[in-house]
C-alpha positions as a Markdown table, in Angstrom:
| # | Residue | x | y | z |
|---|---|---|---|---|
| 1 | Met | 0.0 | 0.0 | 0.0 |
| 2 | Asn | 1.2 | 3.5 | -0.7 |
| 3 | Glu | 2.8 | 5.0 | 2.4 |
| 4 | Gly | 0.6 | 8.1 | 2.3 |
| 5 | Ala | -2.7 | 6.3 | 1.4 |
| 6 | Asp | -3.9 | 6.5 | 5.0 |
| 7 | Arg | -3.0 | 10.2 | 5.2 |
| 8 | Thr | -5.4 | 11.4 | 2.5 |
| 9 | Leu | -8.0 | 13.9 | 3.7 |
| 10 | Glu | -10.7 | 11.4 | 2.7 |
| 11 | Ala | -9.2 | 8.7 | 4.9 |
| 12 | Leu | -8.7 | 11.2 | 7.8 |
| 13 | Gly | -12.3 | 12.5 | 7.6 |
| 14 | Leu | -11.1 | 16.0 | 6.7 |
| 15 | Ala | -12.0 | 16.3 | 3.0 |
| 16 | Arg | -15.4 | 17.9 | 3.1 |
| 17 | Ala | -15.4 | 21.7 | 2.6 |
| 18 | Pro | -18.0 | 24.1 | 4.1 |
| 19 | Arg | -17.8 | 26.1 | 0.9 |
| 20 | Glu | -19.7 | 23.2 | -0.7 |
| 21 | Glu | -21.7 | 22.1 | 2.4 |
| 22 | Pro | -22.5 | 25.1 | 4.5 |
| 23 | Leu | -24.0 | 23.3 | 7.5 |
| 24 | Leu | -20.6 | 21.6 | 8.0 |
| 25 | Tyr | -19.1 | 25.0 | 9.0 |
| 26 | Pro | -16.4 | 25.4 | 10.3 |
| 27 | Gly | -15.6 | 21.9 | 9.0 |
| 28 | Ala | -13.5 | 19.1 | 10.5 |
| 29 | Trp | -10.2 | 20.2 | 12.1 |
| 30 | Pro | -7.2 | 17.9 | 12.4 |
| 31 | Ala | -6.4 | 16.3 | 15.7 |
| 32 | Glu | -2.7 | 17.3 | 15.5 |
| 33 | Ser | -0.3 | 19.5 | 13.5 |
| 34 | Gly | 0.1 | 18.5 | 9.8 |
| 35 | Leu | 1.5 | 19.5 | 6.5 |
| 36 | Leu | -1.3 | 20.0 | 3.9 |
| 37 | Val | 0.0 | 18.7 | 0.6 |
| 38 | Gly | -2.7 | 18.4 | -2.1 |
| 39 | Asp | -5.2 | 15.9 | -0.8 |
| 40 | Arg | -2.9 | 14.6 | 2.0 |
| 41 | Leu | -2.2 | 15.8 | 5.5 |
| 42 | Leu | 1.3 | 14.6 | 6.5 |
| 43 | Pro | 2.8 | 14.5 | 10.0 |
| 44 | Leu | 4.5 | 17.7 | 11.1 |
| 45 | Asp | 6.6 | 18.7 | 14.0 |
| 46 | Asp | 4.4 | 21.2 | 15.9 |
| 47 | His | 7.6 | 22.9 | 17.4 |
| 48 | Ala | 8.3 | 24.4 | 14.0 |
| 49 | Thr | 8.2 | 28.0 | 12.9 |
| 50 | Tyr | 8.8 | 29.2 | 9.4 |
| 51 | Glu | 10.7 | 32.5 | 9.0 |
| 52 | Asp | 9.9 | 32.8 | 5.3 |
| 53 | Arg | 6.1 | 32.4 | 5.9 |
| 54 | Thr | 3.4 | 34.4 | 7.5 |
| 55 | Pro | 1.6 | 33.0 | 10.6 |
| 56 | Val | -2.2 | 33.3 | 10.5 |
| 57 | Leu | -4.4 | 32.1 | 13.4 |
| 58 | Ala | -7.2 | 30.0 | 12.0 |
| 59 | Ile | -10.5 | 30.8 | 13.8 |
| 60 | Gly | -13.0 | 29.1 | 11.6 |
| 61 | Ser | -12.9 | 27.1 | 8.4 |
| 62 | Asn | -9.3 | 28.0 | 7.6 |
| 63 | Ala | -8.4 | 25.3 | 10.1 |
| 64 | Cys | -10.3 | 22.7 | 8.0 |
| 65 | Pro | -7.9 | 21.1 | 5.5 |
| 66 | Gly | -10.7 | 20.4 | 3.0 |
| 67 | Gln | -11.6 | 24.1 | 3.0 |
| 68 | Leu | -8.0 | 25.3 | 2.6 |
| 69 | Arg | -7.5 | 22.8 | -0.3 |
| 70 | His | -10.7 | 24.1 | -1.9 |
| 71 | Lys | -9.5 | 27.8 | -1.6 |
| 72 | Met | -6.0 | 27.0 | -3.0 |
| 73 | Ala | -7.4 | 24.9 | -5.9 |
| 74 | Val | -9.4 | 27.8 | -7.2 |
| 75 | Phe | -6.1 | 29.5 | -8.2 |
| 76 | Gly | -4.2 | 26.3 | -9.0 |
| 77 | Ile | -1.9 | 26.5 | -6.0 |
| 78 | Thr | -0.6 | 23.2 | -4.8 |
| 79 | Ser | 2.3 | 24.2 | -2.6 |
| 80 | Pro | 2.3 | 22.7 | 1.0 |
| 81 | Val | 0.6 | 24.6 | 3.9 |
| 82 | Pro | 2.0 | 23.9 | 7.4 |
| 83 | Met | -0.8 | 23.8 | 10.0 |
| 84 | Val | 0.6 | 23.9 | 13.5 |
| 85 | Lys | -1.6 | 23.2 | 16.5 |
| 86 | Ala | -1.0 | 25.7 | 19.3 |
| 87 | Arg | -2.3 | 26.7 | 22.8 |
| 88 | Val | -3.7 | 30.2 | 22.4 |
| 89 | Thr | -4.5 | 32.5 | 25.3 |
| 90 | Gly | -6.4 | 35.8 | 24.8 |
| 91 | Ile | -8.7 | 34.9 | 21.8 |
| 92 | Asp | -12.0 | 33.2 | 21.6 |
| 93 | Ile | -14.2 | 32.1 | 18.6 |
| 94 | Gly | -17.1 | 34.6 | 18.1 |
| 95 | Val | -19.8 | 34.9 | 15.4 |
| 96 | Ser | -19.3 | 37.3 | 12.6 |
| 97 | Ala | -22.2 | 39.8 | 12.1 |
| 98 | His | -22.7 | 39.1 | 8.5 |
| 99 | Val | -24.2 | 36.4 | 6.3 |
| 100 | Ser | -21.8 | 34.8 | 3.9 |
| 101 | Arg | -22.9 | 34.3 | 0.3 |
| 102 | Leu | -21.5 | 30.7 | 0.8 |
| 103 | Gly | -24.6 | 30.1 | 2.9 |
| 104 | Tyr | -23.3 | 30.3 | 6.4 |
| 105 | Val | -22.7 | 32.7 | 9.3 |
| 106 | Ser | -19.0 | 32.4 | 9.9 |
| 107 | Ala | -16.7 | 32.6 | 12.9 |
| 108 | Ser | -14.7 | 35.7 | 13.9 |
| 109 | Pro | -12.0 | 36.2 | 16.6 |
| 110 | Val | -12.9 | 38.2 | 19.7 |
| 111 | Asp | -10.7 | 39.6 | 22.4 |
| 112 | Ala | -10.9 | 37.3 | 25.4 |
| 113 | Pro | -8.2 | 37.9 | 28.0 |
| 114 | Gly | -7.5 | 34.7 | 30.0 |
| 115 | Val | -9.4 | 32.4 | 27.7 |
| 116 | Val | -7.3 | 29.4 | 26.5 |
| 117 | Arg | -8.1 | 27.6 | 23.2 |
| 118 | Glu | -6.4 | 25.0 | 21.1 |
| 119 | Leu | -6.2 | 26.5 | 17.6 |
| 120 | Phe | -4.2 | 26.2 | 14.5 |
| 121 | Val | -1.6 | 28.5 | 13.1 |
| 122 | Thr | -1.5 | 28.3 | 9.3 |
| 123 | Trp | 1.9 | 29.4 | 7.8 |
| 124 | Phe | 1.3 | 30.8 | 4.4 |
| 125 | Asp | 3.8 | 31.7 | 1.7 |
| 126 | Thr | 3.2 | 34.9 | -0.3 |
| 127 | Arg | 0.9 | 33.4 | -3.0 |
| 128 | Gln | -1.1 | 31.3 | -0.4 |
| 129 | Leu | -1.6 | 34.4 | 1.8 |
| 130 | Ala | -2.9 | 36.4 | -1.2 |
| 131 | Val | -5.5 | 33.7 | -1.9 |
| 132 | Val | -6.7 | 33.6 | 1.7 |
| 133 | Asp | -6.8 | 37.4 | 1.9 |
| 134 | Ala | -8.9 | 37.5 | -1.3 |
| 135 | Ser | -11.3 | 35.0 | 0.2 |
| 136 | Glu | -11.9 | 36.9 | 3.4 |
| 137 | Thr | -13.9 | 39.7 | 1.8 |
| 138 | Ala | -15.7 | 40.7 | 5.0 |
| 139 | Tyr | -12.5 | 40.7 | 7.1 |
| 140 | Asp | -9.3 | 42.7 | 7.6 |
| 141 | Arg | -6.1 | 40.9 | 8.4 |
| 142 | Ala | -4.6 | 42.4 | 11.6 |
| 143 | Trp | -1.4 | 41.7 | 13.5 |
| 144 | Leu | -1.8 | 40.8 | 17.1 |
| 145 | Pro | 1.5 | 41.1 | 19.1 |
| 146 | Gly | 2.6 | 38.5 | 21.6 |
| 147 | Ser | 1.8 | 41.0 | 24.4 |
| 148 | Val | -1.9 | 40.7 | 23.5 |
| 149 | Val | -2.3 | 37.0 | 22.4 |
| 150 | His | 0.0 | 34.2 | 23.6 |
| 151 | Val | 0.5 | 31.6 | 21.0 |
| 152 | Ala | 2.4 | 28.5 | 22.1 |
| 153 | Pro | 3.1 | 25.6 | 19.7 |
| 154 | Gly | 4.0 | 22.2 | 21.1 |
| 155 | Ser | 7.5 | 23.5 | 22.2 |
| 156 | Gly | 5.8 | 26.0 | 24.5 |
| 157 | Gln | 7.9 | 28.8 | 23.1 |
| 158 | Leu | 5.6 | 31.8 | 22.4 |
| 159 | Leu | 5.4 | 33.3 | 19.0 |
| 160 | Arg | 6.2 | 37.0 | 18.8 |
| 161 | Gly | 2.7 | 37.5 | 17.4 |
| 162 | Val | 0.2 | 36.3 | 14.8 |
| 163 | Tyr | -2.2 | 37.6 | 12.2 |
| 164 | Val | -6.0 | 37.1 | 12.5 |
| 165 | Tyr | -8.9 | 38.1 | 10.3 |
| 166 | Val | -11.1 | 40.6 | 12.1 |
| 167 | Asn | -14.7 | 41.0 | 10.8 |
| 168 | Arg | -15.3 | 44.6 | 9.8 |
| 169 | His | -19.1 | 44.2 | 10.5 |
| 170 | Gly | -18.5 | 43.3 | 14.2 |
| 171 | Val | -19.7 | 40.2 | 15.9 |
| 172 | Leu | -22.9 | 38.9 | 17.3 |
| 173 | Arg | -23.5 | 39.3 | 21.1 |
| 174 | Asp | -25.3 | 37.0 | 23.5 |
| 175 | Gly | -28.1 | 37.8 | 25.9 |
| 176 | Thr | -25.7 | 39.6 | 28.3 |
| 177 | Gly | -24.3 | 41.9 | 25.6 |
| 178 | Val | -20.9 | 40.2 | 25.3 |
| 179 | Pro | -19.7 | 38.4 | 22.1 |
| 180 | Arg | -21.4 | 35.0 | 21.7 |
| 181 | Arg | -19.3 | 31.9 | 20.9 |
| 182 | His | -19.8 | 30.1 | 17.7 |
| 183 | Pro | -21.3 | 26.7 | 18.6 |
| 184 | Gly | -21.2 | 25.2 | 15.1 |
| 185 | Glu | -23.4 | 26.2 | 12.1 |
| 186 | Arg | -26.5 | 24.1 | 12.7 |
| 187 | Ala | -26.7 | 25.0 | 16.4 |
| 188 | Leu | -26.0 | 28.7 | 15.6 |
| 189 | Leu | -28.7 | 29.0 | 12.9 |
| 190 | Thr | -31.2 | 27.1 | 15.0 |
| 191 | Glu | -30.7 | 29.7 | 17.8 |
| 192 | Leu | -30.8 | 32.7 | 15.5 |
| 193 | Leu | -33.9 | 31.6 | 13.7 |
| 194 | Arg | -35.7 | 30.8 | 16.9 |
| 195 | Gly | -35.0 | 34.3 | 18.2 |
| 196 | Ser | -36.1 | 36.4 | 15.2 |
| 197 | Ala | -39.4 | 36.3 | 13.3 |
| 198 | Glu | -38.0 | 38.5 | 10.6 |
| 199 | Leu | -35.0 | 36.3 | 10.1 |
| 200 | Arg | -37.3 | 33.3 | 9.7 |
| 201 | Arg | -39.4 | 35.3 | 7.1 |
| 202 | Leu | -36.2 | 36.1 | 5.1 |
| 203 | Phe | -34.3 | 32.8 | 5.4 |
| 204 | Gly | -36.8 | 30.2 | 6.3 |
| 205 | Arg | -37.5 | 28.2 | 9.5 |
| 206 | Thr | -34.7 | 25.7 | 9.4 |
| 207 | Pro | -30.9 | 25.8 | 9.0 |
| 208 | Glu | -31.2 | 23.9 | 5.7 |
| 209 | Glu | -33.6 | 26.6 | 4.4 |
| 210 | Phe | -31.3 | 29.4 | 5.7 |
| 211 | Cys | -28.3 | 28.0 | 3.8 |
| 212 | Ala | -30.2 | 27.4 | 0.6 |
| 213 | Arg | -31.7 | 30.9 | 0.5 |
| 214 | Ala | -28.5 | 32.7 | 1.5 |
| 215 | Arg | -26.2 | 30.9 | -0.9 |
| 216 | Ala | -25.0 | 33.3 | -3.6 |
| 217 | Asp | -27.8 | 35.7 | -3.0 |
| 218 | Arg | -25.9 | 38.9 | -2.3 |
| 219 | Ser | -28.9 | 41.1 | -1.6 |
| 220 | Leu | -30.4 | 38.7 | 0.9 |
| 221 | Cys | -27.1 | 38.2 | 2.7 |
| 222 | Glu | -26.7 | 42.0 | 3.0 |
| 223 | Arg | -30.3 | 42.3 | 4.3 |
| 224 | Gly | -29.4 | 39.7 | 6.9 |
| 225 | Gly | -26.5 | 41.7 | 8.1 |
| 226 | Arg | -28.6 | 44.8 | 8.4 |
| 227 | Leu | -31.2 | 42.9 | 10.3 |
| 228 | Phe | -28.5 | 41.8 | 12.9 |
| 229 | Leu | -27.9 | 45.5 | 13.5 |
| 230 | Glu | -31.5 | 46.5 | 13.5 |
| 231 | Glu | -32.3 | 43.9 | 16.1 |
| 232 | Gly | -29.4 | 45.0 | 18.4 |
| 233 | Leu | -27.5 | 41.8 | 18.0 |
| 234 | Val | -24.1 | 43.3 | 17.1 |
| 235 | Thr | -21.2 | 44.3 | 19.3 |
| 236 | Ala | -17.5 | 45.0 | 18.8 |
| 237 | Ser | -14.9 | 42.2 | 18.7 |
| 238 | Gly | -12.4 | 44.2 | 20.8 |
| 239 | Leu | -9.8 | 43.7 | 18.1 |
| 240 | Glu | -10.8 | 46.6 | 15.8 |
| 241 | Cys | -7.9 | 48.7 | 17.2 |
| 242 | Phe | -5.4 | 46.4 | 15.6 |
| 243 | Val | -6.7 | 46.8 | 12.1 |
| 244 | Arg | -4.5 | 49.1 | 10.0 |
| 245 | Pro | -5.5 | 50.8 | 6.7 |
| 246 | Gln | -4.9 | 48.5 | 3.8 |
| 247 | Gln | -3.8 | 45.8 | 6.2 |
| 248 | Thr | -5.2 | 43.0 | 4.0 |
| 249 | Gly | -3.0 | 41.9 | 1.1 |
| 250 | Ser | 0.6 | 40.9 | 0.6 |
| 251 | Pro | 3.5 | 42.9 | -0.8 |
| 252 | Gly | 4.1 | 42.1 | -4.4 |
| 253 | Thr | 0.8 | 40.2 | -5.0 |
| 254 | Gly | -1.0 | 43.1 | -6.7 |
| 255 | Ser | -4.8 | 43.0 | -7.0 |
| 256 | Ser | -5.2 | 40.4 | -9.7 |
| 257 | Leu | -6.9 | 37.8 | -7.5 |
| 258 | Ser | -10.7 | 37.8 | -7.8 |
| 259 | Pro | -12.1 | 36.7 | -4.5 |
| 260 | Pro | -14.3 | 33.6 | -4.3 |
| 261 | Leu | -17.7 | 34.1 | -2.6 |
| 262 | Arg | -17.4 | 34.6 | 1.1 |
């Protein structure tokens, strides 16, 4: 048997992409660090850092190998992507205050001092970073220094900082007014639809109807985002202060990439 046969995304249960199946969002994450190479996820030393690459903290579907493979394939990029599991302190997984044209309500980072999460740092080369930047049309890439967020790979040695994608629409809040956590797409949509008659009128009564109606319908998605504001469901992520003008994008990549739906 081929040595890498049991390392395919299909064999590992990591092949399905939320871009194609919205209710799977954020998709399946690996159990450990890995090197994404085409349709395989190979073992990777989670002590590693990559001086010639950019570290980006994956909050939602960017930690799903199937989703990353899908994004890269759109532009014919097959170069490896290191995905390093890390213990992260100071960031939690909130809910973006917009409806994606891919049919889901995505995750967004929120400032959360003292909260500890196991997340993945994706180390992108210049072309890969440009692709992911282009896909994050509702987000700005922002640098969080190590004084704000502690990111410790397996070695325990802290990174000096990391990039995250901050949603420019804000995030959804819970009943107490603080950012709500993303519980997975089906649970999230069930909660949101239960709480809003107008949302049900626009998107249907079930998560399946929501995804089907939202998918690729720009005007409906925009109306959904406005409704979040109108119903007082939106708050700040606490990370807006780290977004700099024209932060998103990579030197030398130009603006030739046409972003896929997001």
